[in-house]
Backbone as numpy.savetxt, mean C-alpha at the origin, in Angstrom:
# Nx Ny Nz CAx CAy CAz Cx Cy Cz
24.62 11.92 7.32 24.61 10.45 7.41 23.37 9.93 6.71
23.53 8.85 5.96 22.40 8.25 5.26 21.49 7.53 6.24
20.22 7.73 6.10 19.23 7.08 6.96 18.40 6.13 6.12
18.15 4.92 6.65 17.33 3.94 5.95 16.12 3.60 6.80
14.96 3.56 6.15 13.75 3.22 6.88 12.91 2.19 6.13
13.49 1.53 5.15 12.77 0.51 4.40 13.31 -0.86 4.73
13.19 -1.77 3.79 13.69 -3.12 3.99 15.21 -3.10 4.05
15.84 -3.99 4.83 17.29 -4.07 4.84 17.80 -4.33 3.42
18.78 -3.54 3.01 19.35 -3.70 1.69 18.57 -3.01 0.59
17.48 -2.34 0.91 16.67 -1.66 -0.10 17.19 -0.23 -0.25
17.90 0.04 -1.34 18.51 1.35 -1.52 17.48 2.45 -1.65
16.26 2.10 -2.04 15.23 3.11 -2.24 14.77 3.73 -0.94
15.24 3.21 0.20 14.83 3.79 1.48 15.72 4.95 1.89
16.72 5.31 1.08 17.56 6.46 1.39 16.71 7.73 1.34
16.89 8.60 2.34 16.05 9.77 2.44 16.58 10.96 1.66
15.65 11.76 1.14 15.98 13.02 0.49 15.09 14.10 1.10
15.55 15.32 1.11 14.79 16.44 1.68 14.03 17.13 0.56
12.70 17.13 0.64 11.86 17.78 -0.36 11.02 18.88 0.30
10.54 19.79 -0.52 9.75 20.93 -0.04 8.28 20.72 -0.40
7.40 21.03 0.53 5.96 21.03 0.24 5.65 22.30 -0.55
5.43 22.15 -1.85 5.13 23.32 -2.68 3.67 23.74 -2.53
2.81 22.75 -2.32 1.37 23.05 -2.26 0.67 22.05 -1.36
-0.28 22.54 -0.61 -1.17 21.67 0.18 -2.58 22.18 -0.02
-3.50 21.26 -0.31 -4.90 21.67 -0.42 -5.82 20.53 -0.07
-7.00 20.86 0.41 -8.01 19.86 0.76 -8.72 19.42 -0.51
-8.80 18.11 -0.75 -9.43 17.62 -1.97 -10.68 16.79 -1.69
-10.95 16.49 -0.43 -12.17 15.78 -0.02 -12.23 15.87 1.50
-13.30 15.38 2.06 -13.44 15.43 3.51 -12.30 14.65 4.18
-11.54 15.33 5.03 -10.44 14.75 5.80 -9.28 14.28 4.92
-9.22 14.72 3.67 -8.14 14.31 2.77 -7.43 15.54 2.23
-6.12 15.58 2.39 -5.30 16.68 1.88 -4.33 16.16 0.82
-4.13 16.96 -0.21 -3.16 16.64 -1.25 -1.91 17.48 -1.03
-0.74 16.84 -1.22 0.54 17.53 -1.05 1.35 17.38 -2.34
1.94 18.48 -2.78 2.85 18.48 -3.91 4.26 18.69 -3.37
5.13 17.72 -3.60 6.50 17.76 -3.08 7.47 17.99 -4.23
8.42 18.91 -4.04 9.36 19.25 -5.09 10.77 19.32 -4.52
11.75 19.29 -5.42 13.15 19.45 -5.02 13.37 20.90 -4.59
14.11 21.15 -3.52 14.29 22.53 -3.04 14.95 23.45 -4.05
15.70 22.89 -5.01 16.37 23.71 -6.02 15.71 23.58 -7.39
14.54 22.96 -7.41 13.80 22.83 -8.66 14.31 21.77 -9.61
15.20 20.91 -9.14 15.77 19.87 -10.00 14.75 18.77 -10.28
15.05 17.97 -11.31 14.21 16.81 -11.59 14.29 15.82 -10.43
13.17 15.13 -10.19 13.13 14.13 -9.13 13.43 12.75 -9.71
13.89 11.82 -8.89 14.12 10.45 -9.37 12.84 9.87 -9.96
12.94 9.08 -11.00 11.74 8.55 -11.67 11.00 7.55 -10.80
9.73 7.35 -11.13 8.93 6.33 -10.47 7.99 5.70 -11.47
7.40 4.58 -11.10 6.43 3.90 -11.94 5.08 3.88 -11.24
4.02 3.70 -12.02 2.67 3.68 -11.46 2.54 2.59 -10.41
1.95 2.93 -9.26 1.84 2.00 -8.15 2.90 2.24 -7.09
3.87 3.13 -7.38 4.95 3.41 -6.43 4.46 4.20 -5.23
5.25 4.12 -4.18 4.96 4.93 -3.00 6.25 5.44 -2.38
6.10 6.40 -1.49 7.20 7.01 -0.76 7.03 6.72 0.72
8.14 6.68 1.44 8.07 6.76 2.90 8.34 8.20 3.27
7.41 8.82 3.96 7.53 10.22 4.37 7.66 10.27 5.88
8.66 10.98 6.36 8.77 11.22 7.79 7.85 12.40 8.11
6.75 12.14 8.76 5.74 13.16 9.02 6.27 14.20 10.00
5.61 15.37 10.08 6.07 16.40 11.02 6.18 15.91 12.45
5.38 14.92 12.81 5.44 14.35 14.15 6.55 13.34 14.34
7.31 13.05 13.26 8.45 12.15 13.36 8.17 10.70 12.99
6.92 10.36 12.67 6.58 8.98 12.33 6.73 8.76 10.83
7.43 7.69 10.41 7.51 7.38 8.98 6.22 6.70 8.51
5.69 7.17 7.40 4.47 6.60 6.86 4.59 6.48 5.36
3.92 5.46 4.80 3.96 5.22 3.36 2.75 5.87 2.68
3.01 6.60 1.61 1.96 7.25 0.85 2.19 7.01 -0.64
1.15 6.57 -1.33 1.26 6.29 -2.75 1.35 7.56 -3.56
2.10 7.50 -4.64 2.16 8.60 -5.58 0.95 8.53 -6.51
0.27 9.66 -6.68 -0.96 9.64 -7.48 -0.84 10.43 -8.77
0.28 11.10 -9.01 0.44 11.80 -10.28 1.04 10.88 -11.33
1.14 11.37 -12.55 1.68 10.56 -13.63 3.19 10.43 -13.50
3.74 9.24 -13.73 5.19 9.07 -13.70 5.92 9.91 -14.75
5.19 10.42 -15.74 5.82 11.27 -16.75 6.19 12.64 -16.19
5.65 12.99 -15.03 5.97 14.26 -14.39 7.23 14.08 -13.53
8.31 14.70 -13.93 9.57 14.53 -13.23 9.88 15.69 -12.28
9.01 16.69 -12.24 9.28 17.87 -11.42 8.60 17.83 -10.06
7.76 16.82 -9.82 7.02 16.80 -8.55 6.57 15.39 -8.21
6.36 15.17 -6.91 5.66 14.01 -6.41 4.36 14.51 -5.79
3.25 13.84 -6.08 1.97 14.21 -5.51 1.42 13.05 -4.69
1.08 13.33 -3.43 0.48 12.33 -2.56 -0.81 12.90 -1.98
-1.68 12.04 -1.51 -2.89 12.46 -0.81 -2.97 11.68 0.49
-3.32 12.36 1.56 -3.32 11.77 2.89 -4.68 11.94 3.53
-5.22 10.83 4.01 -6.49 10.88 4.75 -6.19 10.95 6.24
-6.80 11.91 6.90 -6.60 12.05 8.34 -7.36 10.96 9.07
-6.63 10.11 9.79 -7.23 9.00 10.53 -7.22 9.36 12.02
-8.35 9.79 12.57 -8.38 10.23 13.98 -8.05 9.13 14.97
-8.27 7.87 14.58 -8.01 6.76 15.50 -6.66 6.10 15.25
-5.83 6.70 14.40 -4.53 6.13 14.12 -3.51 6.52 15.18
-2.22 6.32 14.82 -1.14 6.59 15.76 -0.59 8.00 15.62
-1.17 8.83 14.78 -0.77 10.22 14.68 -0.03 10.60 13.43
0.34 9.63 12.58 1.08 9.95 11.37 0.27 10.77 10.39
-0.93 10.29 10.05 -1.76 11.01 9.09 -2.26 12.33 9.67
-2.59 12.34 10.95 -3.04 13.58 11.59 -1.93 14.62 11.58
-0.69 14.17 11.80 0.45 15.07 11.77 0.61 15.69 10.39
0.47 14.88 9.34 0.59 15.40 7.98 -0.50 16.41 7.67
-1.75 16.03 7.93 -2.87 16.89 7.56 -2.92 18.15 8.41
-2.59 18.03 9.69 -2.70 19.18 10.60 -1.47 20.08 10.60
-0.28 19.46 10.47 0.94 20.24 10.71 1.77 20.55 9.47
1.69 19.73 8.43 2.49 19.99 7.23 1.95 21.23 6.51
2.84 22.10 6.09 2.46 23.35 5.46 3.31 23.61 4.22
2.79 24.42 3.30 3.56 24.83 2.14 4.83 25.52 2.62
5.94 25.18 1.99 7.23 25.73 2.37 8.01 24.87 3.34
7.34 23.91 3.98 8.01 23.02 4.94 8.84 21.98 4.19
9.95 21.59 4.79 10.77 20.51 4.25 10.41 19.21 4.96
10.34 18.14 4.18 10.06 16.82 4.72 11.11 15.84 4.21
11.47 14.89 5.06 12.39 13.83 4.67 11.57 12.73 4.00
11.97 12.38 2.80 11.18 11.48 1.95 12.11 10.45 1.31
11.67 9.20 1.24 12.46 8.16 0.57 12.38 8.31 -0.93
13.26 7.64 -1.63 13.11 7.49 -3.07 11.90 6.59 -3.32
11.28 6.69 -4.49 10.10 5.85 -4.76 10.48 4.38 -4.90
9.60 3.51 -4.42 9.74 2.09 -4.71 8.37 1.46 -4.80
8.31 0.30 -5.44 7.03 -0.20 -5.93 6.85 -1.69 -5.64
5.85 -2.00 -4.79 5.43 -3.38 -4.58 4.13 -3.68 -5.34
3.64 -2.69 -6.12 2.30 -2.77 -6.70 2.34 -2.30 -8.17
3.22 -2.89 -8.98 3.40 -2.40 -10.35 2.33 -2.89 -11.31
2.18 -2.18 -12.41 1.35 -2.65 -13.51 2.01 -3.85 -14.17
1.21 -4.79 -14.61 1.72 -5.97 -15.32 1.86 -5.62 -16.80
3.08 -5.65 -17.29 3.34 -5.26 -18.67 2.71 -6.23 -19.66
2.51 -7.47 -19.24 1.99 -8.48 -20.17 0.46 -8.47 -20.27
-0.22 -7.65 -19.48 -1.68 -7.66 -19.45 -2.27 -7.14 -20.75
-3.37 -7.77 -21.19 -4.07 -7.29 -22.38 -5.06 -6.19 -22.02
-5.53 -6.18 -20.78 -6.41 -5.13 -20.28 -6.24 -5.06 -18.77
-6.76 -3.97 -18.18 -6.55 -3.72 -16.76 -7.86 -3.29 -16.11
-8.22 -3.98 -15.03 -9.38 -3.61 -14.23 -8.88 -3.01 -12.91
-9.18 -1.74 -12.69 -8.72 -1.04 -11.50 -9.90 -0.84 -10.55
-9.74 -1.26 -9.30 -10.80 -1.12 -8.30 -10.22 -0.40 -7.09
-10.84 0.72 -6.72 -10.35 1.52 -5.59 -11.47 1.79 -4.62
-11.09 1.88 -3.35 -12.04 2.26 -2.31 -11.44 3.36 -1.45
-12.15 4.48 -1.29 -11.68 5.55 -0.43 -10.32 6.08 -0.85
-9.42 6.24 0.13 -8.09 6.78 -0.14 -7.24 5.80 -0.95
-7.72 4.58 -1.14 -7.04 3.63 -2.00 -6.98 4.05 -3.46
-7.63 5.16 -3.80 -7.57 5.68 -5.16 -6.18 6.18 -5.52
-5.32 6.47 -4.54 -4.06 7.15 -4.85 -3.16 6.37 -5.81
-2.77 5.11 -5.53 -1.95 4.41 -6.52 -2.73 4.06 -7.78
-4.03 3.84 -7.61 -4.88 3.48 -8.75 -4.97 4.63 -9.74
-5.00 5.87 -9.24 -5.07 7.03 -10.12 -3.78 7.16 -10.95
-2.63 6.91 -10.33 -1.38 6.93 -11.09 -1.40 5.87 -12.18
-1.97 4.71 -11.86 -2.09 3.65 -12.86 -2.99 4.09 -14.00
-4.14 4.67 -13.67 -5.08 5.11 -14.70 -4.45 6.16 -15.60
-3.71 7.08 -15.00 -3.05 8.12 -15.80 -2.02 7.51 -16.74
-1.26 6.56 -16.24 -0.24 5.91 -17.06 -0.88 5.14 -18.21
-1.93 4.37 -17.91 -2.60 3.58 -18.93 -3.26 4.46 -19.98
-3.82 5.60 -19.54 -4.43 6.53 -20.49 -3.38 7.11 -21.43
-2.22 7.45 -20.89 -1.14 7.98 -21.72 -0.66 6.95 -22.73
-0.71 5.67 -22.35 -0.28 4.61 -23.26 -1.35 4.23 -24.28
-2.57 4.68 -24.05 -3.68 4.25 -24.90 -4.08 2.82 -24.62
-3.82 2.34 -23.41 -4.10 0.95 -23.03 -5.58 0.76 -22.69
-5.99 -0.48 -22.71 -7.38 -0.84 -22.40 -7.53 -0.99 -20.89
-8.35 -0.16 -20.26 -8.58 -0.26 -18.82 -9.92 0.35 -18.45
-10.37 -0.02 -17.24 -11.51 0.66 -16.65 -11.30 0.75 -15.14
-11.91 1.77 -14.55 -11.73 2.06 -13.13 -13.08 2.08 -12.43
-13.20 1.28 -11.37 -14.37 1.29 -10.49 -13.92 1.88 -9.16
-14.54 3.00 -8.75 -14.09 3.75 -7.58 -15.26 3.88 -6.60
-15.12 3.24 -5.44 -16.16 3.27 -4.41 -15.78 4.23 -3.29
-16.69 5.14 -2.95 -16.49 6.03 -1.81 -17.79 6.12 -1.01
-17.66 6.61 0.21 -18.84 6.69 1.07 -19.87 7.67 0.52
-19.46 8.88 0.21 -20.33 9.93 -0.34 -19.50 10.78 -1.29
-20.14 11.70 -1.99 -19.39 12.57 -2.90 -18.39 13.44 -2.16
-18.71 13.87 -0.94 -17.77 14.72 -0.21 -16.57 13.94 0.31
-16.66 12.62 0.33 -15.53 11.78 0.71 -14.69 11.34 -0.50
-15.03 11.81 -1.69 -14.41 11.32 -2.92 -13.22 12.16 -3.32
-12.02 11.64 -3.10 -10.80 12.33 -3.53 -10.72 12.33 -5.05
-10.23 13.44 -5.61 -10.03 13.60 -7.05 -11.33 13.53 -7.85
-12.43 13.89 -7.21 -13.72 13.88 -7.91 -13.69 14.83 -9.10
-13.05 16.00 -8.94 -12.97 16.96 -10.05 -12.17 16.40 -11.22
-11.10 15.67 -10.91 -10.26 15.10 -11.97 -11.00 14.00 -12.71
-11.58 13.07 -11.96 -12.20 11.89 -12.57 -13.56 12.18 -13.20
-14.08 13.39 -12.98 -15.34 13.79 -13.61 -15.12 14.49 -14.95
-13.88 14.65 -15.35 -13.58 15.31 -16.63 -14.03 14.43 -17.80
-14.39 15.06 -18.92 -14.92 14.30 -20.07 -14.03 13.16 -20.55
-12.70 13.34 -20.48 -11.81 12.31 -21.00 -11.86 11.00 -20.21
-12.40 11.06 -18.98 -12.50 9.87 -18.15 -13.89 9.23 -18.23
-14.81 9.86 -18.91 -16.22 9.46 -18.88 -16.45 7.99 -19.20
-15.78 7.46 -20.21 -16.03 6.08 -20.64 -15.09 5.08 -19.96
-14.23 5.57 -19.08 -13.27 4.70 -18.40 -13.54 4.52 -16.92
-14.24 5.49 -16.32 -14.35 5.56 -14.86 -15.80 5.53 -14.41
-16.06 4.75 -13.37 -17.36 4.77 -12.71 -17.13 5.04 -11.23
-17.77 6.09 -10.72 -17.67 6.45 -9.30 -18.98 6.08 -8.62
-18.88 5.28 -7.56 -20.05 4.78 -6.85 -19.98 5.21 -5.40
-21.08 5.71 -4.87 -21.16 6.08 -3.46 -21.93 4.99 -2.73
-21.21 4.29 -1.84 -21.74 3.05 -1.26 -22.12 3.16 0.20
-21.98 4.35 0.81 -22.32 4.50 2.22 -21.45 3.68 3.14
-20.27 3.26 2.66 -19.37 2.46 3.49 -19.49 0.97 3.30
-20.31 0.52 2.31 -20.50 -0.91 2.08 -20.36 -1.19 0.58
-19.12 -1.26 0.05 -18.92 -1.44 -1.39 -19.65 -2.64 -1.99
-19.63 -3.84 -1.36 -20.30 -4.98 -1.98 -21.80 -4.77 -2.18
-22.39 -3.85 -1.40 -23.82 -3.62 -1.53 -24.18 -2.94 -2.84
-23.24 -2.22 -3.43 -23.54 -1.47 -4.65 -22.76 -1.95 -5.86
-21.63 -2.63 -5.62 -20.82 -3.13 -6.73 -20.86 -4.66 -6.72
-21.46 -5.27 -7.72 -21.62 -6.74 -7.73 -20.32 -7.45 -8.12
-19.45 -7.63 -7.14 -18.14 -8.21 -7.43 -18.24 -9.61 -8.03
-19.16 -10.42 -7.52 -19.27 -11.80 -7.99 -19.55 -11.86 -9.48
-20.51 -11.08 -9.96 -20.82 -11.11 -11.39 -19.76 -10.38 -12.20
-19.20 -9.30 -11.65 -18.19 -8.53 -12.36 -16.94 -9.36 -12.62
-16.60 -10.23 -11.65 -15.35 -10.98 -11.74 -15.58 -12.47 -12.02
-16.78 -12.81 -12.45 -17.11 -14.22 -12.70 -16.33 -14.78 -13.87
-15.80 -13.88 -14.70 -15.08 -14.35 -15.87 -13.95 -13.39 -16.20
-12.81 -13.95 -16.51 -11.65 -13.13 -16.89 -11.59 -13.02 -18.41
-11.48 -11.79 -18.88 -11.40 -11.56 -20.32 -9.94 -11.57 -20.77
-9.58 -12.53 -21.58 -8.23 -12.60 -22.12 -7.17 -12.64 -21.04
-6.16 -11.80 -21.19 -5.06 -11.72 -20.23 -5.24 -10.49 -19.33
-6.48 -10.26 -18.88 -6.75 -9.11 -18.02 -6.07 -9.28 -16.67
-5.65 -8.15 -16.10 -5.10 -8.13 -14.74 -5.95 -7.20 -13.89
-6.07 -7.54 -12.62 -6.90 -6.78 -11.68 -6.00 -6.14 -10.62
-6.29 -4.89 -10.28 -5.54 -4.15 -9.27 -6.54 -3.55 -8.29
-6.31 -3.72 -7.00 -7.26 -3.25 -6.00 -6.52 -2.63 -4.83
-7.01 -1.48 -4.38 -6.47 -0.83 -3.20 -7.62 -0.17 -2.46
-7.70 -0.40 -1.15 -8.77 0.20 -0.38 -8.96 -0.49 0.95
-10.10 -0.28 1.59 -10.37 -0.87 2.91 -10.39 -2.39 2.86
-10.19 -2.99 4.02 -10.10 -4.45 4.12 -11.36 -5.14 3.60
-12.54 -4.60 3.89 -13.77 -5.22 3.41 -13.83 -5.29 1.90
-13.41 -4.22 1.25 -13.37 -4.18 -0.21 -12.36 -5.20 -0.74
-11.18 -5.21 -0.14 -10.13 -6.12 -0.59 -10.59 -7.58 -0.46
-11.18 -7.91 0.68 -11.65 -9.28 0.90 -12.69 -9.68 -0.14
-13.66 -8.77 -0.39 -14.74 -9.09 -1.33 -14.20 -9.28 -2.74
-13.27 -8.42 -3.16 -12.70 -8.52 -4.49 -11.87 -9.78 -4.63
-11.03 -10.05 -3.64 -10.19 -11.24 -3.71 -11.05 -12.52 -3.78
-12.08 -12.59 -2.94 -12.94 -13.77 -2.91 -13.65 -13.96 -4.25
-14.21 -12.87 -4.79 -14.95 -12.98 -6.04 -14.04 -13.35 -7.21
-12.84 -12.76 -7.24 -11.92 -13.06 -8.33 -11.42 -14.50 -8.26
-11.13 -14.97 -7.06 -10.66 -16.34 -6.89 -11.74 -17.33 -7.31
-12.97 -17.06 -6.88 -14.08 -17.94 -7.25 -14.38 -17.86 -8.74
-14.04 -16.72 -9.35 -14.26 -16.55 -10.79 -13.16 -17.15 -11.64
-12.17 -17.76 -10.99 -11.13 -18.45 -11.74 -9.96 -17.58 -12.16
-9.86 -16.38 -11.61 -8.71 -15.54 -11.93 -7.46 -16.16 -11.30
-6.36 -16.30 -12.04 -5.14 -16.84 -11.44 -4.51 -15.84 -10.49
-3.80 -16.34 -9.49 -3.18 -15.46 -8.50 -2.22 -14.47 -9.15
-1.59 -14.88 -10.24 -0.62 -14.01 -10.90 -1.26 -12.80 -11.58
-2.60 -12.83 -11.74 -3.31 -11.71 -12.37 -3.98 -10.81 -11.35
-3.81 -11.09 -10.05 -4.44 -10.32 -8.99 -3.38 -9.53 -8.22
-3.62 -8.24 -8.06 -2.65 -7.37 -7.40 -3.39 -6.51 -6.38
-2.94 -6.57 -5.12 -3.61 -5.87 -4.03 -2.63 -5.01 -3.25
-3.12 -3.86 -2.80 -2.34 -3.04 -1.88 -3.29 -2.30 -0.96
-2.92 -2.21 0.34 -3.75 -1.57 1.34 -2.84 -0.88 2.34
-3.08 0.42 2.54 -2.22 1.18 3.45 -2.91 1.52 4.76
-3.59 0.55 5.36 -4.13 0.76 6.69 -5.39 1.59 6.74
-6.20 1.60 5.65 -7.42 2.38 5.68 -8.58 1.61 6.29
-8.31 0.39 6.74 -9.38 -0.43 7.29 -9.11 -0.78 8.73
-10.15 -1.23 9.41 -9.99 -1.69 10.78 -9.18 -2.98 10.77
-8.42 -3.22 11.81 -7.56 -4.40 11.87 -7.59 -4.97 13.27
-7.94 -6.22 13.39 -8.02 -6.88 14.69 -6.68 -7.56 14.96
-5.81 -6.88 15.68 -4.46 -7.40 15.92 -4.50 -8.70 16.71
-5.39 -8.82 17.66 -5.46 -10.03 18.46 -5.81 -11.23 17.60
-6.76 -11.01 16.67 -7.14 -12.11 15.77 -5.98 -12.48 14.87
-5.22 -11.47 14.41 -4.12 -11.74 13.49 -2.99 -12.50 14.17
-2.74 -12.22 15.44 -1.63 -12.87 16.13 -1.92 -14.33 16.44
-3.16 -14.64 16.75 -3.53 -16.01 17.00 -2.81 -16.60 18.21
-2.81 -17.91 18.29 -2.20 -18.61 19.43 -1.06 -19.50 18.96
-0.31 -20.03 19.91 0.75 -20.98 19.59 2.13 -20.36 19.57
3.02 -20.94 20.34 4.40 -20.47 20.41 5.24 -21.13 19.33
6.21 -20.42 18.77 7.13 -21.00 17.81 8.47 -20.28 17.92
9.45 -20.75 17.18 10.81 -20.20 17.24 11.19 -19.62 15.89
11.84 -18.46 15.94 12.40 -17.85 14.74 13.92 -17.91 14.84
14.56 -18.52 13.84 16.02 -18.54 13.80 16.49 -17.42 12.86
17.45 -16.64 13.35 18.04 -15.57 12.56 19.27 -16.12 11.85
19.17 -16.30 10.54 20.19 -17.02 9.78 21.55 -16.35 9.84
21.58 -15.04 9.89 22.87 -14.34 9.83 23.66 -14.50 11.13
22.95 -14.57 12.25 23.64 -14.68 13.54 23.54 -16.08 14.14
22.58 -16.86 13.67 22.36 -18.19 14.22 21.58 -18.18 15.52
21.08 -17.01 15.92 20.33 -16.91 17.18 18.90 -17.40 16.99
18.33 -17.96 18.04 16.93 -18.36 18.07 16.15 -17.40 18.96
14.99 -16.97 18.49 14.11 -16.10 19.25 12.75 -16.78 19.37
12.28 -16.96 20.60 10.97 -17.56 20.83 9.88 -16.51 20.64
8.86 -16.86 19.88 7.71 -15.97 19.65 6.53 -16.54 20.42
6.17 -15.95 21.56 5.07 -16.48 22.37 3.71 -16.25 21.71
2.70 -16.93 22.18 1.32 -16.68 21.75 0.95 -15.24 22.09
0.25 -14.57 21.17 -0.19 -13.21 21.42 0.87 -12.15 21.21
2.06 -12.56 20.73 3.15 -11.62 20.46 3.56 -11.77 19.00
3.74 -10.66 18.30 4.15 -10.74 16.90 5.63 -11.09 16.79
6.03 -11.58 15.62 7.45 -11.83 15.37 8.23 -10.54 15.55
7.68 -9.46 15.02 8.33 -8.16 15.12 8.57 -7.77 16.58
7.54 -7.92 17.41 7.67 -7.55 18.82 8.66 -8.46 19.54
8.63 -9.75 19.23 9.56 -10.68 19.86 11.00 -10.35 19.50
11.23 -9.96 18.25 12.58 -9.57 17.83 13.03 -8.30 18.56
12.12 -7.34 18.67 12.47 -6.12 19.40 12.82 -6.42 20.86
12.02 -7.30 21.46 12.28 -7.66 22.86 13.64 -8.34 23.02
14.10 -8.96 21.93 15.41 -9.63 21.95 16.54 -8.70 21.52
16.22 -7.43 21.29 17.23 -6.46 20.92 17.55 -6.42 19.45
16.69 -7.02 18.61 16.90 -7.03 17.16 16.00 -5.96 16.53
16.60 -4.95 15.93 15.84 -3.88 15.32 15.54 -4.20 13.86
14.27 -4.15 13.51 13.82 -4.42 12.15 12.92 -3.27 11.70
13.07 -2.74 10.49 12.22 -1.65 10.02 10.75 -2.04 10.02
9.88 -1.10 10.37 8.43 -1.34 10.33 7.73 -0.01 10.19
6.46 -0.07 9.83 5.68 1.17 9.72 4.26 0.94 10.21
3.38 0.35 9.37 1.97 0.24 9.74 1.73 -0.75 10.86
2.52 -1.84 10.91 2.37 -2.93 11.87 0.99 -3.55 11.85
0.38 -3.54 10.66 -0.91 -4.17 10.47 -0.96 -5.04 9.22
0.22 -5.31 8.64 0.28 -6.19 7.49 -0.16 -5.58 6.19
-0.09 -4.25 6.09 -0.63 -3.59 4.91 0.35 -2.74 4.12
1.54 -2.46 4.67 2.41 -1.51 3.97 3.63 -2.14 3.32
4.16 -3.22 3.88 5.30 -3.88 3.28 6.65 -3.52 3.84
6.71 -2.60 4.80 8.00 -2.16 5.32 8.77 -3.30 5.97
8.08 -4.17 6.70 8.77 -5.22 7.46 8.97 -6.51 6.65
8.79 -6.43 5.36 8.96 -7.61 4.50 10.35 -8.21 4.71
10.40 -9.52 4.98 11.63 -10.20 5.33 11.74 -11.49 4.51
12.95 -11.80 4.07 13.14 -13.02 3.27 13.00 -14.26 4.14
12.17 -15.18 3.68 11.94 -16.44 4.37 12.85 -17.52 3.77
13.63 -18.17 4.62 14.57 -19.18 4.17 14.01 -20.60 4.35
13.35 -20.81 5.49 12.89 -22.17 5.81 11.69 -22.08 6.73
10.83 -23.10 6.68 9.66 -23.17 7.54 8.38 -22.89 6.79
7.27 -23.15 7.47 5.95 -22.94 6.86 5.26 -21.77 7.55
5.15 -20.64 6.88 4.54 -19.47 7.50 3.02 -19.50 7.45
2.41 -18.72 8.31 0.97 -18.49 8.30 0.79 -17.03 7.88
0.66 -16.81 6.57 0.61 -15.44 6.03 -0.72 -14.77 6.40
-0.62 -13.54 6.95 -1.83 -12.81 7.35 -1.76 -11.36 6.90
-0.98 -11.10 5.87 -0.80 -9.73 5.39 -1.66 -9.49 4.15
-1.62 -8.25 3.66 -2.34 -7.87 2.45 -1.38 -7.28 1.42
-0.16 -7.77 1.42 0.87 -7.24 0.52 1.36 -8.31 -0.45
1.69 -9.48 0.06 2.33 -10.51 -0.74 1.35 -11.24 -1.66
1.75 -11.39 -2.92 1.01 -12.25 -3.83 1.35 -13.70 -3.52
0.58 -14.61 -4.08 0.76 -16.03 -3.78 2.16 -16.52 -4.10
2.72 -16.06 -5.23 4.06 -16.53 -5.59 5.13 -15.94 -4.68
4.89 -14.74 -4.14 5.86 -14.11 -3.25 5.86 -14.74 -1.86
4.78 -15.39 -1.50 4.68 -15.99 -0.16 5.65 -17.15 0.05
6.21 -17.66 -1.04 7.15 -18.76 -0.90 8.50 -18.30 -0.36
8.81 -17.02 -0.52 10.14 -16.54 -0.15 10.15 -15.31 0.75
8.98 -14.83 1.13 8.92 -13.63 1.97 7.84 -13.77 3.04
7.95 -12.94 4.09 6.96 -12.92 5.16 6.89 -11.52 5.74
5.69 -11.07 6.11 5.51 -9.80 6.81 5.49 -10.11 8.30
6.56 -9.76 8.99 6.74 -10.21 10.36 5.92 -9.43 11.38
5.20 -8.39 10.95 4.39 -7.64 11.92 3.09 -8.37 12.27
2.59 -9.23 11.35 1.32 -9.91 11.61 1.36 -11.42 11.37
2.20 -11.87 10.45 2.19 -13.29 10.09 2.86 -14.14 11.16
2.47 -15.42 11.18 2.99 -16.33 12.20 3.50 -17.60 11.52
3.59 -18.69 12.27 4.16 -19.93 11.72 3.19 -21.09 11.89
3.15 -21.96 10.88 2.44 -23.23 10.98 3.40 -24.35 11.37
4.68 -24.10 11.20 5.72 -25.06 11.60 6.34 -24.61 12.92
7.02 -25.51 13.63 7.61 -25.13 14.92 8.69 -24.06 14.81
9.28 -23.91 13.61 10.36 -22.96 13.46 10.36 -22.31 12.09
10.69 -21.03 12.05 10.93 -20.32 10.80 12.38 -19.86 10.79
13.01 -19.90 9.65 14.36 -19.36 9.50 14.26 -18.13 8.59
14.70 -16.99 9.12 14.59 -15.73 8.41 15.96 -15.16 8.06
16.02 -14.39 7.00 17.27 -13.78 6.56 17.52 -12.50 7.36
17.82 -12.67 8.63 18.10 -11.56 9.54 19.34 -11.90 10.36
């Protein structure tokens, strides 16, 4: 039976069984996994910025970015940071996944693609956020495109892919900075992003503090929203109480015509579950995109780190976002 764990109607959430061909430690608390077809067949194609939903050995579905080049059709490569304070998904992968084990994995899909119209590309990564950024860098290098990569990590031992990015071919493209956990202290985002060169596009993935600093500096520097691309897979602390805020509102489900009240302190996702409506979700912190839902009517209060400004007109992440209007109408 086909199993879906992505957005409703998203065919890329169909699961396939892949084998862990290789597992190795690439930095402190970070393991790299090479996934292959059990019969050695070619894998479905992907583009830079894509990610997979992996059902971890503990049974929890989690999203992991592909970090190898899309030109490689024989394998998917992901890197997982063990989060001791998480819900067990990353710990299950790092502790329990082994070479030879089969894992259920979605087809690749991409909320974080490269902009084909860009004249140049500025890539900014923090910590494990290097994973989709590395795939982008590899793709751009293969194309001979104009790009540079700024990579912030706590220390050298926390730096994933340090051996790869230290190779001579990356010397003039990549800068690795060790910030002790405070990227803005060592990387001057305000001056770096004070001016946009031509049709440059910016891509950022990493902890919430890094994302906030980059977004603020780029916005103040006059970068248009269409040139800013962000993705965050829960590598930062998240204050759920702050995100939920106060105020009761109603969500109307357009397909059934039912109304669901969302009380103060309760997420839309939780209110729907309490009403017996099952909706796909994963991180539940506004960072992965699994619960992305089409918005039909109403004024949302967006609190996620997935949607670009233009996407906010028609979509909402129901795990964290709320309403500024008394009612939202969703395509559910």
